[in-house]
C-alpha positions in Angstrom: 140.4 109.0 102.6 139.2 111.6 105.0 135.7 111.3 103.3 135.7 107.6 103.8 136.7 107.7 107.4 134.0 110.3 108.0 131.4 108.1 106.2 132.3 105.1 108.4 132.0 107.5 111.5 128.7 108.5 110.1 127.5 104.9 109.6 128.4 103.9 113.2 126.7 107.0 114.6 123.6 106.4 112.5 123.6 102.8 113.4 123.5 103.7 117.0 120.8 106.1 116.2 118.6 103.5 114.6 119.0 101.4 117.7 118.0 104.3 119.9 114.5 104.4 117.9 114.1 100.8 118.8 115.1 101.1 122.5 112.9 104.1 123.0 109.8 102.1 121.5 110.7 98.9 123.4 112.3 100.0 126.7 111.2 97.2 129.0 112.0 94.4 126.7 115.5 95.9 126.1 116.0 96.2 129.8 115.0 92.6 130.4 117.3 91.4 127.7 120.2 93.5 128.9 119.9 92.2 132.4 120.0 88.8 131.2 123.0 89.6 129.1 124.8 91.2 132.1 123.9 88.2 134.2 125.4 85.9 131.5 128.6 88.1 131.3 129.0 88.1 135.1 128.5 84.5 135.6 131.0 83.7 132.8 133.6 85.7 134.5 132.7 83.9 137.8 133.6 80.7 136.1 137.1 81.9 136.0 137.0 82.6 139.8 135.4 79.0 140.4 138.1 77.6 138.3 141.0 79.4 140.1 139.5 78.7 143.6 139.3 75.0 142.6 142.8 74.8 141.4 144.1 76.3 144.7 141.7 74.5 147.1 141.0 71.2 145.4 143.3 70.2 142.5 146.7 71.2 144.1 145.8 69.8 147.5 144.7 66.7 145.8 148.2 66.2 144.2 149.9 67.0 147.5 147.8 64.7 149.6 146.7 62.2 147.2 143.0 62.5 148.0 140.0 64.8 147.5 137.6 65.5 150.4 134.0 64.8 149.6 132.8 68.2 151.1 135.3 70.1 148.8 134.2 68.1 145.8 130.5 68.7 146.5 131.3 72.4 146.9 133.2 72.6 143.7 130.3 70.8 141.9 127.7 73.1 143.5 129.6 76.2 142.4 130.0 75.1 139.0 126.4 74.0 138.8 125.0 77.2 140.3 127.1 79.4 138.0 125.9 77.2 135.0 122.3 77.6 136.0 122.4 81.4 136.4 124.3 81.7 133.2 121.5 79.7 131.4 118.9 82.0 132.8 120.8 85.0 131.5 121.3 83.5 128.0 117.4 82.7 127.9 116.5 86.2 129.0 119.1 87.7 126.6 118.0 85.8 123.5 114.2 85.9 124.2 114.2 89.6 124.8 116.4 90.3 121.8 114.1 88.2 119.7 110.9 89.5 120.8 112.3 93.2 120.5 113.5 92.5 116.9 110.4 91.0 115.6 108.1 93.4 117.3 110.0 96.3 115.6 109.9 94.4 112.3 106.1 94.0 112.7 105.5 97.7 113.6 107.6 99.0 110.7 106.0 96.7 108.3 102.7 97.9 109.4 103.7 101.5 109.1 104.9 100.9 105.6 101.9 99.3 104.5 99.7 101.9 105.9 102.0 104.5 104.1 101.5 102.6 100.8 97.8 102.7 101.3 97.8 106.3 102.2 100.0 107.4 99.2 98.1 108.3 95.9 98.5 106.2 92.8 100.7 108.6 91.1 103.3 107.9 93.7 103.0 104.1 93.2 103.4 104.6 89.5 106.7 106.2 89.9 108.1 103.3 92.1 108.7 99.7 90.8 106.6 97.0 92.6 109.8 95.1 93.4 111.3 98.0 95.2 108.2 98.4 97.3 108.3 94.6 98.2 112.0 95.0 99.1 111.1 98.1 101.3 108.5 96.2 103.3 110.6 93.0 103.6 114.4 92.9 103.3 114.8 96.6 104.1 112.8 96.3 107.2 114.6 93.1 108.3 118.1 94.8 107.6 117.0 98.0 109.5 116.5 96.0 112.9 119.2 93.4 112.3 121.5 94.9 114.9 118.8 94.5 117.7 119.7 90.6 117.9 123.4 91.2 119.0 122.7 94.5 120.9 121.9 93.0 124.4 124.9 90.5 123.9 127.2 93.5 123.2 126.0 95.6 126.2 126.3 92.6 128.5 129.7 91.5 127.3 130.9 95.1 127.9 130.0 94.5 131.4 131.8 91.1 131.3 134.8 92.7 129.8 134.9 95.3 132.5 134.5 92.7 135.4 137.0 90.3 133.6 139.7 93.0 133.4 139.2 94.1 137.0 139.5 90.6 138.1 142.7 90.0 136.0 144.3 93.0 137.7 143.2 91.7 141.1 144.7 88.4 140.5 148.1 89.5 139.1 149.0 93.0 137.8 152.0 91.7 135.7 150.2 89.0 134.0 147.2 91.3 133.4 149.4 93.7 131.6 151.0 91.2 129.6 147.7 89.7 128.7 146.1 92.9 127.8 148.7 93.5 125.2 146.5 91.4 122.8 143.8 94.1 123.0 145.4 96.6 120.5 145.7 93.7 118.1 142.1 92.6 118.4 140.9 96.3 118.1 143.0 96.6 115.0 141.6 93.5 113.5 138.1 94.7 114.0 138.7 98.1 112.5 140.3 96.5 109.5 137.2 94.2 109.1 134.9 97.2 109.3 136.8 99.1 106.8 136.9 96.3 104.3 133.3 94.8 105.1 131.1 97.8 105.4 131.1 99.0 101.8 130.5 95.3 100.6 127.6 94.9 103.0 125.9 98.1 101.9 126.4 97.1 98.3 124.9 93.8 98.9 121.7 95.3 100.5 121.2 97.5 97.4 121.7 94.6 95.2 119.0 92.6 97.0 116.6 95.3 96.3 117.5 95.2 92.5 117.3 91.6 92.4 113.8 91.5 93.9 112.7 94.2 91.2 113.9 91.9 88.3 112.3 88.9 89.9 109.0 90.5 90.4 108.9 91.9 86.8 109.7 88.4 85.5 107.0 86.8 87.6 104.4 89.4 87.1 105.0 89.2 83.3 105.1 85.6 83.1 102.5 85.3 80.4 104.5 87.8 78.1 107.6 86.1 78.8 106.3 82.7 77.9 104.2 83.7 74.9 107.2 85.5 73.3 109.6 82.9 74.1 111.8 85.2 76.2 112.4 82.7 79.1 116.2 82.3 78.3 116.6 86.2 78.2 114.7 86.7 81.5 116.7 83.9 83.1 120.0 85.5 81.9 118.9 88.8 83.2 118.0 87.4 86.5 121.2 85.4 86.6 123.4 88.3 85.9 121.9 90.3 88.8 122.1 87.2 91.1 125.9 86.8 90.0 126.6 90.3 91.1 124.9 89.8 94.4 126.9 86.5 94.8 130.2 88.0 94.0 129.6 90.9 96.6 128.6 88.2 99.2 131.6 86.1 98.4 133.8 89.0 98.8 132.4 89.8 102.1 132.5 86.2 103.2 136.2 85.9 102.3 136.9 88.9 104.5 134.9 87.3 107.3 136.7 84.0 106.9 139.9 85.7 107.3 138.8 87.8 110.1 137.3 85.0 112.5 140.1 82.8 112.6 142.4 85.7 113.2 140.3 87.1 116.1 140.0 83.6 117.5 143.8 83.2 117.4 145.0 86.3 119.0 143.6 85.5 122.5 145.3 82.1 122.3 148.5 83.7 121.5 148.0 85.9 124.5 147.2 82.9 126.6 150.5 81.2 125.7 152.4 84.4 126.5 150.6 84.7 129.9 151.4 80.9 130.7 155.0 81.3 129.8 155.3 84.5 132.2 153.0 82.8 134.8 155.1 79.7 135.1 158.3 81.7 135.8 156.4 83.8 138.4 155.0 80.6 140.0 158.5 79.1 140.1 159.9 82.5 141.6 157.2 82.3 144.1 155.7 85.7 143.1 152.1 84.3 142.4 149.9 81.2 142.7 149.1 78.7 140.2 145.4 79.6 140.6 146.0 83.0 139.7 147.8 82.0 136.4 144.8 79.7 135.6 142.4 82.5 136.3 144.2 85.1 134.3 144.7 82.8 131.4 140.9 81.8 131.4 139.9 85.4 131.7 142.0 86.3 128.7 140.3 83.6 126.6 136.8 85.2 127.4 137.8 89.0 127.1 138.2 88.6 123.2 134.6 87.5 123.1 133.1 91.0 124.1 135.3 92.6 121.5 134.1 90.3 118.9 130.4 90.7 119.9 130.8 94.4 119.5 132.3 93.6 116.2 129.2 91.7 115.2 127.0 94.7 116.1 129.1 97.2 114.2 129.2 94.6 111.1 125.4 95.0 111.0 125.3 98.7 111.1 126.1 99.2 107.2 123.0 97.0 106.1 120.9 98.5 108.9 121.5 102.2 107.9 120.8 101.5 104.3 117.7 99.5 105.1 116.4 102.1 107.5 117.0 105.0 105.1 115.2 103.2 102.4 112.2 102.5 104.8 112.3 106.1 106.1 112.2 107.5 102.6 108.8 105.6 102.1 107.6 106.7 105.5 108.5 110.3 104.8 107.2 110.3 101.3 104.9 113.2 100.4 101.7 113.2 98.2 99.3 111.8 100.8 95.9 112.5 99.5 94.0 114.9 101.9 90.4 114.3 102.8 87.6 116.7 104.1 85.0 115.9 106.6 81.8 115.8 104.5 79.7 112.7 104.3 78.6 111.1 101.1 75.0 111.8 100.1 72.6 109.0 101.1 69.9 107.5 99.1 69.1 104.6 96.7 68.9 106.7 93.6 71.9 107.2 91.3 74.4 109.9 91.9 74.9 113.2 90.0 78.4 113.6 88.6 79.9 117.0 87.4 83.3 117.4 85.6 84.4 120.9 85.6 87.3 122.2 83.6 89.3 119.0 84.4 93.0 118.9 83.6 95.7 116.4 84.4 99.1 115.5 83.0 101.7 112.8 83.9 104.4 115.1 82.3 103.9 118.7 82.5 104.9 119.1 78.8 102.1 116.6 77.5 98.8 117.0 79.3 96.5 114.1 79.1 93.3 115.8 79.9 92.7 119.5 79.2 89.6 121.5 80.2 87.2 118.5 80.2 83.7 119.4 81.3 80.4 117.4 81.3 77.7 116.3 83.6 76.1 112.9 84.2 72.5 113.1 85.4 71.3 110.6 88.1 70.3 107.2 87.0 71.5 107.9 83.3 74.3 106.0 81.4 77.0 107.7 79.7 79.6 106.2 77.4 83.0 107.7 77.1 84.4 107.0 73.6 87.8 108.0 72.3 90.8 106.7 70.5 93.8 105.1 72.2 95.6 107.8 74.5 92.8 110.1 74.5 92.6 110.1 78.2 89.6 107.8 78.9 91.3 105.7 81.6 93.0 108.7 83.3 89.5 110.2 83.4 88.0 107.1 85.2 90.9 107.1 87.8 90.2 110.8 88.4 86.4 110.1 88.9 87.3 107.3 91.4 89.8 109.8 93.0 92.8 107.5 92.6 94.5 110.6 91.7 93.6 114.4 92.1 93.3 116.6 89.0 96.0 119.3 88.3 93.2 121.8 87.7 89.4 121.7 87.8 87.2 119.4 90.1 84.8 116.6 90.2 81.6 117.1 92.0 79.5 114.1 93.3 75.9 115.1 94.4 77.1 118.9 95.0 80.2 117.9 97.0 83.8 118.1 95.7 85.5 114.6 96.0 88.3 116.3 98.0 85.9 117.5 100.6 84.6 113.9 101.3 85.8 112.2 104.5 88.0 109.2 104.2 86.1 106.1 103.2 82.9 107.9 102.0 83.8 107.9 98.3 84.0 104.1 98.4 80.4 103.9 99.7 79.1 105.6 96.8 81.4 104.9 93.8 82.9 101.6 92.4 85.4 101.4 89.5 85.8 98.4 87.6 89.2 98.7 85.7 90.4 97.2 82.4 92.4 94.5 84.0 90.4 92.4 86.3 92.5 91.3 89.4 91.3 88.4 91.4 92.8 87.1 94.7 93.8 83.5 95.6 90.5 83.1 97.5 87.0 81.7 97.0 84.5 83.2 94.7 82.6 84.6 97.9 85.9 86.0 99.1 86.7 87.8 95.9 83.2 89.3 95.6 82.8 90.4 99.3 86.5 91.2 100.2 85.7 90.9 103.7 82.6 93.2 103.6 79.4 92.2 105.4 77.6 90.9 102.3 75.1 88.0 102.6 75.2 85.1 100.2 71.9 86.1 98.6 73.5 89.5 97.9 76.5 87.8 96.4 74.3 85.7 94.1 72.3 88.8 93.1 75.4 90.7 92.2 76.6 87.6 90.1 73.3 87.4 88.3 73.6 91.2 87.4 77.1 90.4 86.0 75.9 87.4 84.2 78.3 85.3 86.3 75.9 83.0 88.3 75.7 80.4 85.7 79.3 79.4 85.6 79.8 79.9 89.4 76.9 77.6 90.0 78.8 75.0 87.8 81.9 75.1 89.9 82.4 72.2 92.1 82.2 74.2 95.4 80.0 77.0 94.1 80.8 80.2 96.1 83.5 78.2 98.0 85.5 77.3 95.0 89.0 78.8 95.1 90.0 80.7 91.9 93.7 80.4 92.2 96.3 83.3 92.0 95.0 86.0 89.9 92.0 83.9 89.0 94.0 81.5 86.9 91.3 78.9 86.8 88.9 81.2 85.0 88.8 82.8 81.6 89.2 86.4 81.0 85.6 87.1 80.5 84.8 85.1 83.7 87.4 87.2 85.6 85.9 90.3 84.3 82.5 89.4 85.4 83.6 88.2 88.9 85.3 91.7 89.1 82.1 93.4 88.1 80.0 91.5 90.8 82.5 92.7 93.4 81.5 96.2 92.5 77.8 95.5 92.3 77.9 93.8 95.6 78.5 97.2 97.3 75.4 98.7 95.6 77.2 101.8 94.4 75.2 104.9 93.3 77.9 105.6 90.6 79.4 102.7 88.8 82.4 103.2 86.5 83.3 100.6 84.0 86.7 101.2 82.2 86.3 98.8 79.3 85.5 96.2 82.0 83.7 93.9 79.7 86.1 93.7 76.8 86.7 90.0 77.2 83.1 89.2 77.4 81.0 88.1 74.4 79.0 90.9 72.8 75.7 89.2 73.6 76.6 88.7 77.2 77.9 92.2 77.4 74.5 93.7 76.2 72.6 91.6 78.9 75.0 92.9 81.5 74.5 96.4 80.5 70.9 96.2 80.2 70.7 94.6 83.6 72.7 97.5 85.0 70.6 100.1 83.3 67.3 98.7 84.4 68.2 97.3 87.8 66.9 98.5 91.1 68.2 101.7 92.4 68.7 103.4 89.1 72.5 103.5 89.4 74.4 106.0 87.5 76.7 104.4 84.9 79.8 105.7 83.1 81.2 103.3 80.6 84.4 103.4 78.5 83.2 101.6 75.5 84.2 100.9 71.9 81.5 98.4 70.7 78.6 99.9 68.8 76.3 97.7 70.8 77.5 99.0 74.0 77.6 102.6 73.0 74.2 102.3 71.6 72.8 101.5 75.1 74.0 104.7 76.6 71.7 107.8 77.0 74.6 110.0 76.1 78.0 109.6 74.6 81.2 111.9 75.3 83.6 111.7 72.6 87.1 112.3 73.9 89.8 113.6 71.3 93.4 114.6 72.5 92.3 114.9 76.0 89.4 117.3 75.3 85.6 116.8 74.9 85.2 117.0 71.0 81.5 116.3 71.0 78.5 115.2 73.1 75.1 113.7 72.3 73.5 110.4 71.5 75.3 107.7 69.6 73.0 108.5 66.6 73.5 112.2 66.7 77.3 111.8 66.8 77.2 109.3 64.0 75.2 111.8 61.8 77.2 115.0 62.5 80.7 114.0 63.6 82.8 112.2 60.8 85.7 111.8 63.2 83.5 109.9 65.7 81.9 107.8 63.0 85.3 106.8 61.6 86.5 105.9 65.1 83.4 103.5 66.2 83.2 102.0 62.5 87.0 101.2 62.7 86.3 99.5 66.2 83.5 97.5 64.8 85.5 96.5 61.8 88.3 95.4 63.9 86.0 93.5 66.2 84.4 91.7 63.3 87.7 90.7 61.8 89.1 89.4 65.2 85.8 87.3 65.5 86.1 86.0 61.9 89.7 85.1 62.6 88.8 83.2 65.7 
C-alpha cells in the first residue's frame, strides 16, 4: 500500500514536472491563458456579488413597493452584461492560449522525435517495432501534453476559489463555515477517483501503443495476410487487443460515471444545508436575504475549481507514461557520429576499400568476419554468395546505414566515419532489394525533392530502362503511383527505384539484388548501360544470375561471412567447385521458375 501511495505521489510530482517543461518553453502563451483564466474566475465570483446586490436592492424592494425603478433595472442589466462580456473575454483568452500552447508543444515534440529517428542508426530501428515508433510520435506525444488543456483553467479556478471563499466569509461567517463542510467530501471523492482511475489510464495508454503495433503489422503485411488466407486470424488478433483496450476504457468510464454525478451532487447538498441555515438566520434577523443568496451561489461554484483540478490530475497518469516513452526515444543512444571531411569531387568513379570488416547482429553469431577487398574506380564488382552469407549486410555497411564492429570502409582514401554529415549521400547510392515508392508522381519519386530537371529525370529513366512504360502512363512524369507504387509491377517499381539513385549521379552505385524482378534481357541492358554510361560510375552488384555476374569485371565470393575467393566469373567457375555449384543452382532455379511461369 505504501508503494502504491508513493507511486501516486510520484505520478503527481512527475506530472507537474512535465507541465514545467511546457511552461518554460512557452512562458508568454501560458501567461496570457492564465490571465484569461483568472479573469474568468474573478468574474464568475462577481456574478454572485451582482446576484446578491440585485436581490437586496432590486428584487426585495420590488416585492415591498410593487414596482421596479427603470434606473435600477438598467444598472442590474449593465452589471450582468459587463460581467458576462469580461468573462467571455477571459474564456477566449484561456482556451485559445491553452490550445495554442498544447499544439505548439505537440508539434515541437513530434519534430524532435522525427529528428531523432533520422539521427539514430538502422540497428536501433531494427530493434524497435514500427508500430511502437508511430505510437511514440503520435499518441504518446498527445498524451504527454494532454494536461496543458486544463492547466490554465485549473490555475484560474484556484484564484476563483480563493476569491469565492473570501467573499463567503465576508457575507456571513456561519453560513460560510456550514457550506465549506462540503469541501472534505469533495476532496475525498477526488482522491478516491485518482486512486481508482490512475492505474487504468496508465494501462490504457500502454494498450494503445500495443494496438498500434498490431495494426501496423497487419497493414504492412497485407499481401502476406491475404495470399495465405490469414484474414480471420489477423482480425481475431486485432480484436483481442482492441477488446483489452475497450475493457480498460470501460472500467475507467464506469469510475468516471460514478464520480461525476457524485461531485455534482455534493455542492447541491451543501446549498440545501446553507439555505436551511440561512432561512433561520434571516428569520432571526442575523443576516440578509442577499447574503444567503450570495453564499448559496458561491457554494455552487467553489466545487468547480476542485473539479477542474481533478481533471488536471486525472490527465497526469497518461501524461507521465507518454512523456517517458517519448523521452526514451529522445535519450536513445547510438547516434551515428560524423567527421568533418568532404567527399572527393570529380566525375570519375569512386575507389572503395574494404579492410578487415566484421559485423554481428548477435555477438555469438557474426555475419561478416575479416572481409577485405578493393573496388577500383569505374569497375563493376559482383558480390555472390548463398543465402545468409552476409551480402545485404555488406551493402548496408558500404552505404553506412550501420557501422562495422571492426575494420573500416574507405572511400577515395577517406574513412566513411570521417565524412561530414550528408557528404556520403552525394557520392554513394544504394538501391535495396525491396523497392519502396511513395504515394507521389513519377517525378516526385525519382527526385525526392532534389533539384533535378525533367531532362535529367528522363535520362535516369532511360538508363534504368523505365522510360518506355513511364511515357506510356496517362500523365507521364506527373502520373501518381499510389501507395508503395501499387499501380506498377514489381519490375517497374525496381526500375523507378534505380532511376531515383541514378538521378543523383553517384560515383559509387550499390545494387542489392535490385533487378531481381526484372526480365534477364532488360537486366542485362540496364547493367550494360550502367557500365558504359558517362562518368564511369563504380558499380557493386549483389547478383545471382549468370548473365548479371558475367558482366562484372570481378567477382567476390562470400561464404559464411568471409571472402572465400575473388576473380573473374570464368576463373571462379574453373577453380572453385563451391562457387560453380552455387551459381549453377541459381541458374537452374531461375530456369525452373521461368518454365513453370
